[in-house]
N, C-alpha and C positions, 0 to 999 in steps of 0.2 A: 146348276148347269151351264156350259158355254153356250152361248149362241152366236151362228156365223152371220148374223145380221148385224150390218152397220147401220149407224143413225144417217138418215138423209138430212143435211144440214143446208141444203142450197137456199131455204127460205129464211135462213137466219143469218148468214155470213154477209150478204149486202147491207144489213143492218147495224153492224158494229165496226169501230174502229179497229185497224190493223187486223182483219180477217185472216192474214197470213199465220199467224201465231196459232191458228187451231186447225191448219190444214195439213199439218204434216209433210212428208216427202223431203226431208232434209238431206242433203248428201250425206250416203253412209247410214241412214238409218234403215233398220230392216224391213224388209216387203213381205211380211207374212202375216197371215191373220192366224186364225185359232185352229189347233189341232187336237183331237179329243185325245191323241196318245200324248201329250205333252202338258206339261206344268206351265200353266200361264201366268205370268206375272205382269203388273202393270206398277211403274215406278212412279212415284209422285213427288215433286218438289211444291211445296205448299207456299209458290209465291209465283208471281206473273211469268210468262213464257220468256220475256226479254232478260229477267234476272236469273230464272232456272236453267237456262241454256249455257249460262257460264261456269255452273257450278260442277266440278272436276269428278267429284265423288260419284254423281248419280250416271256420269258418262262412264266410269270405269266399272260400276255394278252391270249396267246397260250392255257394254260389249262382253263382258265375262259370261253373264247368261244367256247371251245370244251366239256365244260360241259353242254352246253344247246341243246336241241335236235334242234331248229329253226336255229343255226348257227354252220359252220364248219369253222375251221382257218388251213391253211397250212403254209408253211415259204418257204422264198427263200432268198439268200445271193449273194453277188454280185462274179461272177465267177472269177478266177484268171485269168492271163493275156492269158495263152494258151488255157483255155477252151473258151475265150472270142473271141479269135480269130478262133477257130475251130466252133463255132456256127455261127459266121457272115460266114465263108467260105462254111459250109453247108446250109446257109440261115434257120437256126433254130432259133426261138425266146427263150427267157429266160424263166425259167418254174419254177415249185413248186417241192420242195422234194417228198411230199406225193403223188401226182396225176401223175408227171412228166406233167401237163398241162400248157399250156402258161399263161403268168401271164395276158395278156388281156382278157382272158376268165372269171376271177373272177369279182364277184360284186364289191368288196372293195380291194384295194391295201393300207395296213398300214405301213407306211413308218417310221422307228425310225430316229430322228434327235440326234444322240449322241455327235456329235462334228463337228466343221466346216470344218475339212478336210475331210469329206466324203462327201461334196457337190458334188463334181465332179463326185462321184461314182453314186449319185442318179440320174444324168443325164446319165450315162452308163445304169442303171438299164431301166429307160425308152426308151431309144433308142433301148436296146437289146430286149424290150417287144413289141417293135413296136407301141410305142403311143407317140403321140405329146408331145413335152417339156411344150408346154404353156397350162394351164387348160384352156384358152379361146378358144383353138383349139379343143378340145375335144366335143365329142357329146353323145346321147343315146347309142352308141354302144361300149362307153368307160366304164371302170371301174372307179369308184370316188377315187380319190387318198388323202389319209389322212395323214397327218404327226404330229408326237408328239415326247416328248423327252425334254432333256434338252435345246436343242437349239431353241425349239418351243418358248421360251419367247423372242427370238428375230426373228421374224418370217420373217420380210420384205426383207431381202437379197434371201430369196427363196420363198417367197409367190406365185409368179408369176405360180409356178411349180405345186402346189398344189391346190386342190379343198376347202380342209378344212384343218385348223391345229388345233389340241387339246392342250390346256395349263394346265398343272397340273397333278395330279396322274392320270394315264391311268386306273387303275380298279375301280376309283371313277366314270368314265364317260363311259366305252366301251360299258357295257351292254346296257347303255341308247341309247347309238349311234346305236348299233344293233337292239334294239327294232324298232327305227325309220326307220332304212334303211330296215327292213324286211317289214315292212306296207308299205314303197314305193315300194318295189319289187312286193308285193302282189298286190297292188293295182295300181301299174303301173303309179306312180306319174313320171311327167315330171323331168328331170334333174333338171331344175332351181326350181321346187316347192321343190324338195328333199334338194337342198343347202339351199333355204329360211328356212326351218323348222330346219337344222343344224344350222343356224345362229342365231336363236332364243333359241337355247341350251346353257345354260350357260356353258362358258369353251371352245367354238367352234368358231373358227375366221375362216370366209369365206372371204378371201381376193377380191373375185370378187363384194362383197357387201360392199365394204368400199373404201373410196377415200384417199390415203396418202397425208399428209401436208407437204410440204417443206417451210423450210425458206433458201432460197439460195439452197445448196447443203445438207441441213441438215434435215432429218426426224424429224419432232416435234409432229407427231400425225395422227391419222387416223378418218377419218368420216364415219359413216354409211350412205349408201345410201337409206337406208329404214327406214321409223320413227319409226317401232316397233321394231328393232334389238337392243338388249342391248349392253351396254359397256362390252367388253370381259374380265371377270376376271378368274383367276386360279382355277381349281376345287382341293380341298384338301380332302385327305382322313383324316377321325378324327381318324381311328384306322386302322393299317396295317392288310391286308387281312387274313382270315382265315388259319391256317397253312396247312389244309387239302389240299389247292389248289396245293402245291407244294410236297403232299407225293410220287409222281410218277415223280421226274424230268427226262427230256430228258437226256439219256446218248449218248454222240457223238460216231460216228463210226470214227471219224479221231482225232487224238490228239488235243485237243484245247490249247490255250495258258494258260489256267488256269484249269488243267485237275484235279478238285475237286469239291465237292458239296459247293455251295455256299448258305450260310444262313443268311439273311438279320436280325439282330439283332436290328436295329433302324435306321430310316430314318431322316434326318434334322441333323442340327448342329447350336450351339449357339454361336460359336467361335467369327464369325464375320471378319474373315482375310478379309483384303481390297481386295485382288485380287481374292476370291474364288466365282465365279458364283454358282457352285453348294449350297454352304451355304447359300447363299440367295433364290434359287429358290426352296429348298426342304423344307424351314421352314413350320411350327414349327417342334420340336424334337417329334417323337412318337418312344417309345421305346416297345419291345416286352417283355413279362413276361418271368421269368425263366422257367414256365412251357411250353409255347409257343416255345421257342428255344429249349429245350430238345425233345419234339414233332417232330419238323421239323426236327431236326438233327438226331433222331434215326429213324424216318419213311424213311427219305430221304437216309441214308446209307443203310438200310435194302433194300430198294427198288431200289438201283443203283450200288451196290458193290464198289463205291469209296472208297479210301484207305486214303483218308484226307478231312477235312472239313475247310471253311473258314468262319470267323465271319465277314460279310458284314456290313460296316457302314462308313458314312463321318469321322466318328471320333470314331473309335471303343473302343479307351482308355478312352473315357469320358462316355462309359454304365456304368449306376448307380452301377451296381451289377456284374463287369467283374469279379472280384476274386472270388465271389461264383460261377458265370457261369464256369470259367475255371475249377475249383475244381469239379463241377458236371459232366462236359463234360468228363473231364480224368477219374472220377471215373467209367463212363459209358463206355468208349471206349478203354481204356487202355488195356485191356485184349485182345480186337479185333485186336489190332496194329493199330487201326485207330488215325491218328494224327492231331492236330487243329493249324492252321497258321491264321494269322492276317494280313491285310493290313497295309501300312504305319503307324507308331504310333507315336503319338505326345510326345517328350521327356518330362518325367516326369511322363506319365502313364504308360510304361513301369516298371514295378515293379519286383524285384527279386522274389515275391511270383508268379507272373504270369510266369516268365521265368521257375521256378521250375517246375510248372504244366505241361508247354508245353512239357519239354524234357522227361517227363515221357514215351512218346513213341518214337519220335527222336527228333532230335535237327532241327527243321525247322528255316527258315532264318528270321531274323528282318531288317527292312528297316528303317533307322532314317533320317529324312529330314531335313536338316540343314535350307532349305529354303531361305537364303540369306547369303553373305559373312561376315556381321558383325553384333554385337548385337544391333547397331545403328537402322541399316536396318529391324532386325527381330523386333524391335519395331514400326518403321513407318508402317510397314505391318500388324501390331498387332497380332504377332504369339506369344508373350510372352514366349519365350524359351530363353537361354543364352548358351554360348559357355560353360561354366563350367557345366551346365545341361547335355549337349551332351555327355561330356567327362565322366561324372560319370555314365550316362546310359551304355555307352560302357565298362567302367571299371567292372560294375556289370555284363555284359554279358559274359566278358571274365572269369571273377571269376567262372561263372556257367559252364566254359569248352567250350564256343563258341569261334570259331576261325576267323570268318570272318563277318564282319559288311558291310552293303551296305549302301551308302549315295548318 
């Protein structure tokens, strides 16, 4: 049952480093508490605030859910060690930023699974929230714990901690899940019924309704326990979400690791590098149009005050109109001294023309990834870059006045 009471943190915040990461109130964050008639989500990124606030996926889901009248979405991050210690000492649970309400009070906890190293943080979140680790030990009084993200494609290592795990693009399915769970809340479905309905939704894996199959110690598959539960397939967004969803990006109150506006220009990659998980799980490639990117960038900068924007993609250099895009962006933003940066670029895609455009405001850094120690090893992992290509790119960067190359 949802509580309208928020926690009093006045006696804790003066005792911790960076208390701003626990107060909420960011520009464009929702200013709403609980409404008994709504479905209340808390979206959780299982890492520190300064890392999670740079995560584009959580922001997309946050704005999507809050754009609907029947749903509310708040956020929570893993507290730093000092805050965790104080919460335990004071006997207080982990809380949401917007409402300062205990996580256990929400209808749904949506946990991002970005990388395996955060799995222990997920257990910290559940423990601080006062929730049982195992989904089998939760009852009608507990929120549903949903997982999603790139690590959801190998869900079994963490499956027993989740009531359901979503595979694929979250914005393709989140509103469908919200509609189903809103009906479950309104009509008071038992927890088991809600999970069975979720399992019949394509793209949702409910571990309790499947039985893992092992050959010795090797997992070879899962079998549904109900006859009408479909084989789980990932959900794929045919076209990236409308730019208007991110017209008003969240602006952090504590400096994040990436203090700039992120603009997703494409999703997916065709390179097929042998070690790349993301290159496979985010296929197929979907590019935004130049008009959509300019719209996202201009609206995002205007409503946020960021002085830098970053072009986000698994392989930004492979964007089909990158040269034209860079010229358009710099023509638009140079007079306002807004710079453009790009993530790690593949050798051969970072051209002198692009470098010239970027330095019109200031010389943001480049990162060139060697990927392996020799050309032969790079060929084995299908990188397709050479030592001579890397050296040529570095020479071009130095010729244009840059003095530092990261690798």
